[in-house]
C-alpha positions as CSV (number, residue, x, y, z in Angstrom):
1,X,128.7,182.8,56.4
2,X,127.1,179.7,57.9
3,X,123.7,180.2,59.4
4,X,123.6,178.9,63.0
5,X,120.0,179.8,63.7
6,X,118.8,176.2,63.3
7,X,121.6,174.6,65.3
8,X,120.4,172.9,68.6
9,X,121.6,174.5,71.7
10,X,124.5,172.8,73.5
11,X,123.8,170.8,76.6
12,X,125.4,172.9,79.3
13,X,123.9,171.0,82.3
14,X,126.3,168.1,82.1
15,X,123.4,165.7,82.1
16,X,122.3,163.9,79.0
17,X,118.7,163.1,78.1
18,X,119.3,159.4,78.9
19,X,120.9,160.2,82.2
20,X,118.0,162.5,83.1
21,X,115.5,159.7,82.4
22,X,117.5,157.3,84.6
23,X,117.6,159.8,87.4
24,X,114.0,160.9,87.2
25,X,112.7,157.4,86.7
26,X,114.7,155.6,89.3
27,X,116.7,157.9,91.5
28,X,113.8,160.3,92.2
29,X,110.4,158.8,91.4
30,X,110.8,155.5,93.3
31,X,111.9,157.1,96.6
32,X,109.1,159.6,96.4
33,X,106.6,156.7,96.1
34,X,108.1,154.1,98.3
35,X,110.3,156.0,100.7
36,X,109.4,158.0,103.8
37,X,108.5,161.7,103.6
38,X,111.4,163.9,104.7
39,X,110.7,167.0,106.8
40,X,113.1,169.5,108.4
41,X,113.2,169.7,112.2
42,X,115.7,171.6,114.2
43,X,117.8,172.1,111.1
44,X,117.9,168.4,110.3
45,X,116.0,166.2,107.9
46,X,113.8,163.7,109.6
47,X,111.9,160.8,108.0
48,X,108.2,160.7,108.6
49,X,106.8,157.2,108.1
50,X,103.1,157.9,108.5
51,X,100.4,159.3,110.7
52,X,101.0,159.2,114.4
53,X,99.0,157.3,117.0
54,X,95.4,158.4,117.8
55,X,93.0,157.3,120.6
56,X,90.8,154.4,119.6
57,X,88.0,153.0,121.7
58,X,86.5,149.5,120.9
59,X,83.7,147.5,122.4
60,X,84.9,143.9,122.6
61,X,83.0,141.1,124.4
62,X,80.9,143.7,126.2
63,X,83.9,145.7,127.5
64,X,85.2,149.1,126.6
65,X,88.8,148.9,125.5
66,X,91.0,151.9,124.6
67,X,94.5,152.3,123.2
68,X,96.7,154.7,121.2
69,X,97.0,153.2,117.8
70,X,98.2,154.2,114.3
71,X,95.3,154.4,111.9
72,X,96.9,151.6,109.8
73,X,96.6,149.0,112.6
74,X,94.1,146.3,111.9
75,X,91.5,145.0,114.3
76,X,93.3,141.7,114.5
77,X,96.6,143.3,115.5
78,X,94.8,145.5,118.1
79,X,93.1,142.5,119.6
80,X,96.2,140.4,119.8
81,X,98.9,143.0,120.5
82,X,97.1,145.6,122.5
83,X,94.3,143.8,124.3
84,X,95.8,140.3,124.8
85,X,92.9,138.6,123.0
86,X,94.8,136.1,121.0
87,X,92.1,133.6,120.1
88,X,91.7,135.1,116.5
89,X,94.8,133.8,114.6
90,X,96.8,135.4,111.8
91,X,97.3,132.8,109.1
92,X,96.8,134.2,105.6
93,X,96.7,137.9,106.6
94,X,94.7,138.5,103.4
95,X,91.1,138.0,104.6
96,X,90.8,134.7,102.9
97,X,91.3,131.8,105.3
98,X,88.9,132.8,108.1
99,X,91.3,132.0,111.0
100,X,90.7,135.5,112.4
101,X,86.9,135.4,112.2
102,X,85.1,137.6,114.8
103,X,81.6,139.0,115.0
104,X,81.0,142.6,114.4
105,X,77.5,143.9,115.0
106,X,76.3,140.3,114.6
107,X,78.1,139.5,111.4
108,X,81.2,137.5,110.7
109,X,84.2,139.5,109.5
110,X,87.9,138.8,109.0
111,X,89.6,140.9,111.6
112,X,92.8,141.1,109.5
113,X,90.8,143.0,106.9
114,X,89.2,145.5,109.2
115,X,91.0,148.6,110.5
116,X,90.7,149.0,114.2
117,X,89.8,152.7,113.7
118,X,86.8,151.6,111.6
119,X,85.6,149.1,114.2
120,X,84.9,151.9,116.7
121,X,81.2,152.1,117.6
122,X,80.7,148.4,116.7
123,X,79.9,145.5,119.0
124,X,82.8,143.0,118.6
125,X,82.7,139.4,119.8
126,X,85.8,137.2,119.7
127,X,86.0,133.6,120.6
128,X,86.9,134.6,124.1
129,X,83.5,136.2,124.4
130,X,81.6,133.0,123.4
131,X,82.6,131.1,126.6
132,X,80.9,131.8,129.9
133,X,83.7,132.2,132.4
134,X,85.7,129.0,132.3
135,X,82.8,127.0,130.9
136,X,83.0,126.2,127.2
137,X,80.1,127.2,124.9
138,X,78.0,124.4,123.4
139,X,79.7,124.8,120.0
140,X,83.1,124.6,121.7
141,X,82.1,121.5,123.6
142,X,80.8,120.0,120.3
143,X,84.2,120.6,118.6
144,X,85.9,118.6,121.4
145,X,83.3,115.8,121.3
146,X,83.5,115.4,117.5
147,X,87.3,115.8,117.4
148,X,86.9,118.7,115.0
149,X,90.4,120.2,115.4
150,X,94.0,119.2,114.9
151,X,96.7,122.0,114.8
152,X,94.1,124.5,116.2
153,X,95.0,127.5,114.1
154,X,91.7,127.5,112.2
155,X,89.6,126.3,115.2
156,X,88.8,129.7,116.8
157,X,87.6,131.1,113.5
158,X,85.6,128.0,112.7
159,X,84.0,128.1,116.2
160,X,82.9,131.7,115.7
161,X,81.7,131.1,112.2
162,X,79.8,127.9,113.2
163,X,78.2,129.7,116.2
164,X,76.9,132.5,113.9
165,X,75.9,130.0,111.2
166,X,73.8,127.9,113.6
167,X,72.0,131.0,114.9
168,X,71.0,131.8,111.4
169,X,70.4,128.1,110.4
170,X,69.2,126.1,113.4
171,X,68.3,123.1,111.2
172,X,71.0,123.0,108.5
173,X,71.4,120.5,105.8
174,X,74.8,119.2,104.7
175,X,74.7,121.6,101.7
176,X,73.8,124.5,104.0
177,X,76.9,123.7,106.1
178,X,79.1,123.5,103.1
179,X,78.0,126.9,101.8
180,X,77.7,128.6,105.2
181,X,81.2,127.7,106.4
182,X,82.9,128.0,103.0
183,X,84.8,131.1,104.1
184,X,86.9,129.2,106.6
185,X,89.7,126.8,105.6
186,X,91.3,124.0,107.5
187,X,94.7,122.9,106.2
188,X,94.6,119.8,108.4
189,X,91.4,118.7,106.7
190,X,89.1,118.2,109.7
191,X,86.0,119.1,107.6
192,X,84.1,115.9,108.5
193,X,84.4,116.7,112.2
194,X,83.3,120.3,111.7
195,X,80.3,119.2,109.6
196,X,79.4,116.7,112.4
197,X,79.5,119.6,114.8
198,X,77.0,121.7,112.7
199,X,74.8,118.6,112.1
200,X,74.7,118.0,115.8
201,X,73.1,121.5,116.1
202,X,74.6,122.6,119.5
203,X,73.0,125.8,120.7
204,X,75.2,128.7,119.7
205,X,75.7,131.9,121.8
206,X,77.1,134.9,120.1
207,X,75.5,137.6,122.2
């Protein structure tokens, strides 16, 4: 009689090993990682795409601003979409170009790289807060006088960065300016005009 003790058990599931790897690797794993979480509510499955909105309070240009925001909302999106402060621009959306530069507790930051929820308790100054009413700040006036802008997308970030830079370096050299403003990019190439603004040393006002 033939000994069947070493014979492999038959696959009674109807799914081969190869099919199982396909299902588990593509059909199950990816949706769990990339797709929404499913929960049951009132007998039906409902997709949950993330945490809900929470109350957020910001101090911007000396004013208290509040909104209900999801924790994933960036400071840039909160400023533009919720508080109508559209000076800071979204260009690279990667914290690289500097078009969304604002001041947070006296330091320059890229608003697209900061979560609004993390900016609570900080003093935030946008380009709108540098002007005094309808009067341009000295740095803004210098940008006009030296023709230091073209398309204008980078200009708000450059003005905020230049204002902060001049407060830290009231008598800058050309090398100081090159290094100090290296975090801001101008695709139109108006760097000569921007350097002329910094060399003119207009009095900044970031408070």
